[in-house]
N, C-alpha and C positions, 0 to 999 in steps of 0.2 A: 581891420585886417581880416581877410577871408580865411575861413577854415578849410583845410584840404578835405575833400570828401573821402570817406572810407566806404568800401563796398565789400560786403560779406555774403556768403551763401550759407543759408541754414539748411541742415539735412535732418529729416525725420526718417530714419532708416527702416526699410522693410523690403522683402523680396516680391511680394504681390504688388505693393505700391510704395515707392520711395518718394516722399514729399521733398520738394526743394523750394527755396525762396531766396532771391537775391534782393537785398535791401541796402540802400545807400544812406549814409548819414553825412550831414554837413552840420557840424556842431551838434545841436540837439534835435535838429529837423531830420526826420526819417522819411524816405521815399521807397515804395515798392517798385523795383525794376521789373521783376517778373516772378511768378510762382506757378507751380504746377506739380504734376506727379509723373514719375516714370512707372509705367504699369507693365508687368510681364505676365504672359499667359501661364497659368498653373500647369498646363500639359507639357510645357518645355522642360527638358532636363535642367537641374539646378545650375550646372555650369553655363548653360546658354542664357538662363535668366540673369546670372551674375554678369555675364559679358554684356548683355543689353543694358544693365544698370551702369556698368562702367562706361560704355560708349555714350549713353545719353547724358550722364553726369559730366563727362569730358567735353561733350558738345556744348553744354550749358556754360561750363567754366570758360571755354575758349571764346564763346560768343559774347558773354556778358562781363568777362574779365574781373571777377572778384579777386581780391588778394588775400582774403581770410575765409576760413570755413569754421562754422560752429556746428557741432554734432551732438545730438542727445546721447548721453551715456546709456548703456544697455541697462534696462530695467528687468530684473529677473522675476518673472511671473511663475505660476505653477506649470505652465505649458512649456516644457523643455524644448520640444520641437520648434515652437515659435521663437523661442529665445535664440536657438542656434541659427535659424534662418535670418533673424534680424541681425545677429552678430556677423553673419556672412556679408549681408548687404552693407553693414556699417564698415566692415573691413575693406570692401571694394571702394566705398566713398573715401576712406582714409588713404588708400593706395592712390586713388585718382588725385587727391589733394597733394600728396607727396610728389607725384609725377610732375605736377604743375607748380611746385614750390610755394603752395599756399600755407600760411600760418594756420594752425588748427587748435581749437579749444573745445573741450568737452564740458557739457553741462548736465547736471542731474535734472530730471523732470520737475522736481519740486522747486528748484532754483529758477527754472524757466517760468513757471507759473508765478512765482514770487516777483520776478523781475518785470513781468508783463502786466499782471493783474494786481499784485500787491498781497496776494494770498496764496500760499503754497499748495493749498488743497482745492483751488478753483476748478470748476468743471470745464470740459472742452468748450462748451457754449460760452462761458464767461471769458475764457482766454481768447476765443475767436472774436468775440465782440470787442475786446480791448485791442486786438490786432487791427481790427477795422478802424477803431478810433485813433490809435497811434499812427497809423499809416494814412489816415484821412481818406478811406475808401468808402464807396457807396454801399458795399456789401462785404460780408465776411468771405474771405477766400474759400473756395471749395476745390476738391474735397477736404475733409478734416486734415489729411496729411499735409496739404499745402499750407493750411492755416497754422498747423503745428510747426512746420519748417520756418514760416515767417516769424512765429513767436521765438524760436530758437535764435534766429538772426537778430531780432530786436534785443533779446536778452544779451547776446554777445556784444552788440554795439553799445548798448547802454551800460552794461556791467564794466566794461573796460574804461569807462569814463569815471567810475567810482572805484579806485584801486582796492579799497577794503573788501569789495564784493567780487573781485576778479578771482578766478580759480587759481590755485597754486600750480606751479610747474613752469617749465620753459615756454616761451612764446615763439621759439624758432620754428621754422617750417617742420612739419612732422617728419619729413625724410631726413632731417638733420639732427634729430633728437638722439641723445646718447642712450645706451642700454640695449 
């Protein structure tokens, strides 16, 4: 019996560079459909940068047809300005997912590393190498934001196969959540 493929887009949010990766799973086999970055010029006003992120993310979703989105949870660092900008880009990605009816799950950075590498404190290089191995690629995706987005998509697709690892909360499309 053939397993229905699942297609998820992983998002590594940022306003300078938002990494994305669309990964398809068929059973336990994973295939990278496409990955890359949405890059916005720092000289543009923030609202224009966010509009570019929205339009580019929407184009990827419409062209590659994922039905699920996995987004990294916001990591609060010491730089509040960076955290706010990342939060804004993350919000745009969530809005775009809601507009297209995608199911959304959020993952902590440590869980992504654990799911992909097996060690929650793995380095970016170690996670990138495991992304390369798991997706059977010749090289680690570049830039790092694209590799991180692929790791987030892999975490999502693999985590949902092991119910005890799945994040709590509803799995309905983000636009239909209560509250």
